[in-house]
C-alpha positions as CSV (number, residue, x, y, z in Angstrom):
1,X,0.0,0.0,0.0
2,X,1.3,3.4,-1.0
3,X,1.8,6.0,1.8
4,X,0.4,9.5,1.2
5,X,3.0,12.3,1.6
6,X,2.2,15.7,3.2
7,X,1.8,17.5,-0.1
8,X,-0.7,15.0,-1.4
9,X,-2.6,15.1,1.9
10,X,-2.6,18.9,1.9
11,X,-3.9,19.0,-1.7
12,X,-6.6,16.5,-1.0
13,X,-7.6,18.5,2.1
14,X,-7.8,21.7,-0.1
15,X,-9.9,20.0,-2.7
16,X,-12.2,18.6,0.0
17,X,-12.5,22.1,1.6
18,X,-13.2,23.7,-1.7
19,X,-16.0,21.2,-2.5
20,X,-17.4,21.6,1.0
21,X,-17.3,25.3,0.7
22,X,-18.9,25.4,-2.7
23,X,-21.6,22.9,-1.8
24,X,-22.2,23.8,1.7
25,X,-23.0,27.5,1.3
26,X,-26.7,26.7,1.1
27,X,-27.6,29.1,-1.7
28,X,-28.0,26.5,-4.4
29,X,-28.7,27.1,-8.1
30,X,-31.9,29.1,-8.0
31,X,-30.1,32.2,-9.2
32,X,-30.7,35.7,-8.1
33,X,-34.0,35.1,-6.3
34,X,-32.4,32.7,-3.8
35,X,-29.5,35.1,-3.2
36,X,-31.9,38.0,-2.7
37,X,-33.9,36.1,-0.2
38,X,-30.8,35.1,1.7
39,X,-29.6,38.7,1.6
40,X,-32.9,40.0,3.1
41,X,-32.8,37.4,5.9
42,X,-29.1,38.3,6.7
43,X,-29.9,42.1,6.8
44,X,-32.9,41.6,9.0
45,X,-30.8,39.5,11.4
46,X,-27.9,42.0,11.4
47,X,-30.2,45.0,12.0
48,X,-31.9,43.3,14.9
49,X,-28.7,42.0,16.5
50,X,-26.6,45.1,15.8
51,X,-28.8,48.2,15.7
52,X,-25.9,50.5,15.0
53,X,-25.7,49.0,11.5
54,X,-28.9,50.8,10.6
55,X,-26.9,54.1,11.0
56,X,-24.1,52.7,8.9
57,X,-26.6,51.7,6.1
58,X,-27.9,55.3,6.1
59,X,-24.4,56.8,5.6
60,X,-23.1,54.2,3.1
61,X,-23.0,54.6,-0.6
62,X,-23.6,50.9,-1.0
63,X,-23.4,47.5,0.8
64,X,-22.1,44.1,-0.3
65,X,-23.9,41.5,1.6
66,X,-22.5,37.9,1.8
67,X,-25.1,35.9,3.6
68,X,-23.1,32.7,4.1
69,X,-19.4,32.1,3.6
70,X,-18.1,28.7,4.3
71,X,-14.4,28.4,5.3
72,X,-12.5,25.2,5.9
73,X,-8.9,24.3,6.2
74,X,-6.3,21.7,7.3
75,X,-3.0,23.4,6.7
76,X,-4.3,24.6,3.4
77,X,-7.7,26.2,3.4
78,X,-10.3,28.1,1.4
79,X,-13.6,29.9,1.6
80,X,-16.5,30.5,-0.7
81,X,-19.8,32.4,-0.7
82,X,-22.2,34.4,-2.8
83,X,-24.1,37.6,-2.2
84,X,-25.4,40.8,-3.6
85,X,-24.4,44.5,-3.9
86,X,-27.1,46.8,-2.8
87,X,-27.3,50.5,-3.7
88,X,-30.3,52.4,-2.2
89,X,-31.8,49.0,-1.1
90,X,-31.8,47.7,-4.7
91,X,-29.7,44.8,-5.9
92,X,-27.4,46.1,-8.6
93,X,-25.0,43.1,-9.0
94,X,-24.2,39.7,-7.6
95,X,-20.8,38.7,-6.4
96,X,-18.9,35.6,-5.2
97,X,-16.2,35.7,-2.6
98,X,-13.2,33.3,-2.5
99,X,-10.3,33.0,-0.2
100,X,-7.3,30.7,-0.1
101,X,-4.8,30.4,2.7
102,X,-1.9,28.4,4.0
103,X,-0.6,28.0,7.5
104,X,-1.3,26.5,10.8
105,X,-5.1,25.9,10.7
106,X,-7.6,23.2,11.2
107,X,-11.4,23.3,11.2
108,X,-14.4,24.8,9.4
109,X,-16.7,27.7,10.0
110,X,-19.5,29.6,8.4
111,X,-20.3,33.3,8.8
112,X,-22.0,36.2,7.2
113,X,-20.4,39.6,6.4
114,X,-21.4,42.9,5.1
115,X,-19.1,45.5,3.5
116,X,-20.3,49.1,3.8
117,X,-18.8,51.4,1.1
118,X,-18.7,54.7,2.9
119,X,-17.7,56.8,-0.1
120,X,-18.8,56.9,-3.7
121,X,-15.2,56.5,-4.7
122,X,-14.8,53.3,-2.7
123,X,-18.0,52.0,-4.3
124,X,-17.0,52.9,-7.8
125,X,-13.5,51.4,-7.3
126,X,-15.2,48.2,-6.2
127,X,-17.6,48.0,-9.1
128,X,-15.0,48.9,-11.7
129,X,-12.5,46.2,-10.6
130,X,-12.2,42.8,-12.3
131,X,-11.7,41.2,-8.9
132,X,-11.5,43.4,-5.8
133,X,-9.4,42.1,-2.9
134,X,-10.1,43.1,0.7
135,X,-7.0,44.6,2.2
136,X,-5.6,47.6,4.0
137,X,-8.5,49.9,3.2
138,X,-10.9,47.7,5.1
139,X,-11.8,48.6,8.7
140,X,-13.6,46.1,11.0
141,X,-16.4,47.4,13.2
142,X,-16.9,44.4,15.6
143,X,-15.2,43.0,18.6
144,X,-13.1,39.9,18.1
145,X,-15.8,37.8,19.8
146,X,-18.4,39.2,17.5
147,X,-20.7,39.9,20.4
148,X,-21.0,43.7,20.1
149,X,-20.6,46.3,17.4
150,X,-18.6,49.5,17.9
151,X,-18.6,52.4,15.6
152,X,-16.3,55.2,16.5
153,X,-15.8,58.6,14.8
154,X,-12.3,57.4,13.6
155,X,-13.8,54.2,12.2
156,X,-16.4,56.0,10.2
157,X,-13.7,57.8,8.2
158,X,-12.6,54.5,6.6
159,X,-13.7,54.0,2.9
160,X,-14.9,50.4,3.5
161,X,-16.3,49.0,6.8
162,X,-16.8,45.3,7.5
163,X,-19.2,43.6,9.8
164,X,-18.6,39.9,10.3
165,X,-21.3,38.0,12.3
166,X,-23.2,34.8,12.7
167,X,-20.1,32.7,13.1
168,X,-20.6,29.0,13.6
169,X,-18.1,26.2,13.5
170,X,-14.9,24.9,14.9
171,X,-12.3,27.4,13.6
172,X,-10.9,30.4,15.3
173,X,-11.2,33.9,13.7
174,X,-12.8,35.2,10.6
175,X,-10.9,37.8,8.7
176,X,-11.5,39.1,5.2
177,X,-7.9,40.1,4.3
178,X,-7.0,38.3,1.1
179,X,-10.6,37.7,0.2
180,X,-11.4,38.3,-3.4
181,X,-14.8,39.4,-4.7
182,X,-15.8,38.8,-8.3
183,X,-19.0,39.8,-10.1
184,X,-21.1,36.8,-11.1
185,X,-24.2,36.0,-13.1
186,X,-26.3,33.7,-10.9
């Protein structure tokens, strides 16, 4: 019997994580209607659990809502989810989010997140990009535990604000750095 080396094991784990992430995001193939329904549920939950987000919504030029992102990893990991970009409460585009990472990690988790584009320039840069990657211009407005939301005057000057919530699973942390967003046709 042939022994599996670490590289083969890691690649197999990545493939399994990718399949799990793609299949387990719960949105299915019903197109835009299913994504829109999930977005509405996610926003209702966020507004009820974190009332300060209603104020953010009022000040934002647009919001990217990712209702369910599945992330898994064993040394090598990945994440996948689908959502919608809303401007003035109207869906203007659909997006997927993907993430790949490598390092000491094990487990899986699911979470929702919303990006608030606080300036027209930030929103236009996002919409014009072929694949926007979350990075240094992203500011988080939640505690590490995800149990409360804090919006300070300094935070509100950031071009893009992120709220990550509804985490479930056996993996520590949920960050969006290195996450890529791509426009899709559902």
